[in-house]
N, C-alpha and C positions, 0 to 999 in steps of 0.2 A: 696612614689613612687606609681604610679598608671597609667597604660596606656603606659608606656615606654616599648620599646622592643629593643633588641640588633640588631644592623645592621650586616648583613651578618653572621648569626649564623651558626654553623656547620650543614651540611645536614645529617639527620639520614639515616643510611643504612638499608633499609627495603627489599632489593632484595634477600639477602642471606638467609632469613628465620632463622637467628640465633639470639641468645640472645646477647643484647648489654647493656652496662651500661653508663648512662649519668649523669654527676656530674657537679654541679655549686657551686663554692666556692667563697664566698664574704668575703674579708679580712677587717680587721679593718683599713687598709690604703685605703679603697674604691676601691681596685682592684677586678676584676672579672675574674675568670678562668673557662672555659668550657672544661671538660674532656670527652672523648669518650673512653670507655674501659680502663680507668685509664691513658689515654694519653692526654696531653693538646693540644686542637685544636684551642682555641681562648682565647685571653687575651684582656681585656678592663678595663676602669675606669669609675666609677660612676660620676666623676667630669668632664669627657670629654664632649665637646659640639657636638661631631660627632659620638661617639661610640653608643649612644642610640638615638632613634627617637620616640617622642621628647626627648630632653635632660632632665636629671633628674632635674637640676637647670634651670629655665626658663631664657631666654635672658634678659639683662638689658634694651635694647631698642628694639622696634618693629616697623613695618611699620605703618604709619599713615593711619587708615582705611578711613579717610575722604579725603585723597589726591587722585586726579584723574589725569590721563594722559591728557595733553592738546590735543585738536583736531588737531592742526597744527604740532604736534610733529612728526618728521620723524625719524624712527628707522631702516630704510633699508640702509645699507652701499653701496649697488650697485644699479644701475639703467640702463635701456636700453639706448643705445646711440641714442639720437634724430637725429643725423646727418646721421645715416646709413639708407639704404633702401634695399629692396630685389632686387637683380639683375634681369634684364628682362629675361635672359635665365635660371633662376632658376625654375625647374619643380618639384613642390612638389608631383605631382601625378605619377612620373616616377616609374615603377616597380623595385623591388629589384633584379630580375633576368630576363634574356632574353635568347632567343634561340641563340646558338653560330653561328654567321654569317660565320665563317670559316669552319664549318662542312658541309658535303655534303653526299647525299645518296650513299652507295656503289653500284657498278655496279651489284654485285651478289645478291642484295636485291630482295626478292620474294614478290612483292606487293600482288599478288592474291593467294598465297599459304595459305591454312588453318592452323590454329594454332594446331588443333587436327586432327589426321587421324586414320583410322582403323588399329588395331594391326595386322601386317602381320604374326606374329608368332602364332596367335590364329586360331583354327580350330573348325568347327561346331561339337558339340557333336554327338556321334554315335546314341544316342537315341532321337535325335531331330526329331520331326514330324511336318513338315511345315503345314500340314492340320490342326493340332490341336494347335501347338505352334506359327504359323505364320512364316513369312520369318525371317531367322536367320541373325543377324547382328553382326559383329565382334566388340568387345569392342574398345573404342577409346583410343589412347595414344598420347603423345606429339609428334608433328611433328619433326623428327630429322633434317630436312632441316632448320627449323626455328632457331634451336640452332646453326646450322653451318653457315648459310648465313643471317638469319634474314628474317622475313616475316611480312605481314600486312602493316598497314599505318606507314610510316617512319616519325619520328619526330627528329629534331635536339636536341642534348643535351643542357641543360640549364647552363648558366654561370652568374656570378654576373654582374649586369648592371653598366658599368663604368659611366653612366650619372646620376645614382641615387644619390641624395643629401639629401633627406628627407625633413622634415619641416624646413622652414627658421626661425631663431631667430636672433633678433638684438643683436649685441655684447654688453657686459656690461662695464660700466664705473663707476668711483667713483661718489657717489651721493654728490653734493655740499651742499645739505640741511641736510645732515645726522647730527644728534645731539647725537647719541649714544643710548644705551639701557636705556629706561626710568625706573626709580625706584621711588616708593613713598618715601616721606620724613620720617625720623625716629623720633619717640617720645619715651619718657621714658615708660617702661612697668609698668602699674599700679599694675600688679600681680607679680612683681619681688621679689624674695627672694634668699638668698644664704644659702644653707645647706652644711656646711663643713663636716658633718658626715652622709651622706645618708645611710651608711652601717648599722647604728643603726635603723633598721626598727621597726615598730610597730609589736606586736604579730600577727603571721599568723594563721588564723582560718581555712584555707582550701587551696586546690590547684586545679586550673583548667587547663586542657590540651586541647588546640585547635589544632586539627589535620585535615589537608586538604589532602586527598589522595584518589586515585581510587583503592587502593590495600586493600584487606581484610586480616584478620589474624594477626593484630597488637594488642598486649596486653601490659598492663602496670601493674607491681606489684613491691613490695618491695620499696615503696616510703618512703623516710626518710627525716625528717627535724630535724636538730641538729645544735647547735652552735659549736660542736666539730668536726673538719675534721677527727680526728683520729677515732672517733666512726663510721663515714661513711665508712672510709677505712676498719675498722674491719668487718663491716657488709658485705662489698663487698667481702672480703676474705672468709667469711662463706657461702655466697649465690652465688654471681656472678661467682667467681673463680671456685667453684666446678662445677656449671652448665656448664660453658664455657669449662672446661677440659673434661667433659663427652661428650659434643657436638663435640669437636675436635677429641676425640678418636673414636666416632661413625663415624664421617666423614672420618677419616683416614682409619678405617676398611672398610667402604663402598667403598672408592676409591681403597683399596687394593683388594677387591673382584671384583670390576668392571675392574681393570687393567688386570685381568687374561685373557689370550687368549686361546680360545678353540683349542687344537691341533687336528690333524687328527689321526685316528687309535683308536682301542678299548681301549687300555691301556691308551692313552693320555686322552680320553674322561672320563674314570673312575677316573683318577687322577684329572682332571679339576673339576668335580662335587664333588669329595671328599673334595678338598680344599675349594670350595664354601660352602659346608655344615659345614666344620670345622670353617670357618670364621664366618658363621652365628651363630653357637652355642657360639663362643667366644664373639660375639658382643651382643647377646641376651640371656644370661644365665637364667634370670628369666622367660622369655617367654617360652624358650625351656623346662625348668624344670617344669613349671606349666602345659604346654601341655602334657608332659610325664606323670605327675601325673594324669591328667584328663583321659589320655588314659589307665592307669592301673586300674582305678576304675571299668570300665565295665568288664575287665578281671577277677578281683577279685570276682565280683558278679557272673560272669558266672561259675567260678570254685567252689565257696563255696555255693552259694544259691541253686543249684539243689539238694544237699544231704539233706539239711534240708527240702526242699520242698518234696523230695521223702518220707522222714519219715512221714511228716505230711499227705501226700497222703495215705500212708499205714495205718496209724492210722484211717484216715477218712474211708478208705475202710473197715477196721475191724469193726468199729462202724456201718457202713451201713449194713454189713452182720449180725451183732447181731440184729440190729433193724428189718431186714427182717425176721430172724428166729423167733423172738418174735412175729412179726405180723402173721407169718404163724401158730405158735402154738395157738395164740389167735383165729385165724380163725377156727382151728380144734376144739378147745373147744366150740366155739360158734356153730359149726355144730353139735357136739354131743349133746349139750343142746337142740338145735332145734329138733334133731331126737327123743330124749326122750320125749319131750313135744308133738311131733306129735303122738308117739305111745300111750301115755296116752289119748290123745284126741280121738284116734281111738277106744280104748277100751271103753271109756265112751260113744261114739256114739253107739257102738254095744249093750251095756247094755241098752241104752235108747230105742233102737228099739225092744227089746224083750217084749212080752205081759206081762202085769202085772197080777199076781195071786191075786184073792180076798182073803182076810184073812178069815180063817175058824172060825166059832163061837164055842166057848168053851162051853161044857155042863154046864148049870146052876145048881148050888147046890140047892136042895130042901129046905134045912134048911135055907138057906139065903133068899129064897123067902118067906118063912113063916115068918121070922123075919121082912121082909120088910112090909108085910101086917100087921103084928101085930104092927109094929111101926106106920103105917098109922092109 
């Protein structure tokens, strides 16, 4: 098989935005069943000449491609009557409608009355200044006499033209030269074959989905190829049935909430919103639970984090105070050392400024002098 497609297949429902299951079952008897949501919507046969286009098995005979319709072939069953002619009084240009000749202008008709007149109920505003604002004019309104009697140019009402006949056409008669609908001659199909078991297809290596739509949001998943229809049914029960049930429950709950009517009064309003909130929680337990958990996390941090933070701040303050005291003590020690060094320097400077005393000569011993000379 290749290129064949099913005639008038079931139309997919893509408007409801819901999940649907499409199943094709090919039987060993060459039968084809198309199911939508596990309900049979179409039955066909691979051996049929009309269920598929083109047919799975090619036709035994085909049109002769070399056969052409003769030039003198007449395939029109009717023709214009050559004996008929357009009547002389036939007016193809006559209008479809004309003025009613039986109608006449009413005696009370006001030909010269204006369609709009100044509103008699309006008055000039009290703060209107004609020198600055100009002459005041009342706003215009529909002339009541026109509605009562009619005014302006009178025209007779239009009616269908009894003389109108439209374009003339000659009547039709049977064509004496008619030969029928021409068809080319038939020849044996050189590509003819007869497959009695088209259900026994070659191994399928892939699936192509051709989708023509102007609508977005269409998705395909859970595509299964299997020789066992029971396996496909089992997968449908585990996937499609569960999802379909959840969607129907959500839709039912949504319609239940939408069907609520908002009553009047404070008590009715409180009950209305309370029911809507309850339905929402029932329909979205995971979303509500997750949102509640996320809302509790900041509260937990606000309740617990400040105490630990306060202790850390106190420890940091104590450390800062100790560091400040140590720095102050170091500054005092450094000041005392600098003071002592300055006092020592001052004493040394004073000692340096005093006049130096020359050393006194000690009396020389005479014996030593004599020994010196003797040594010399």
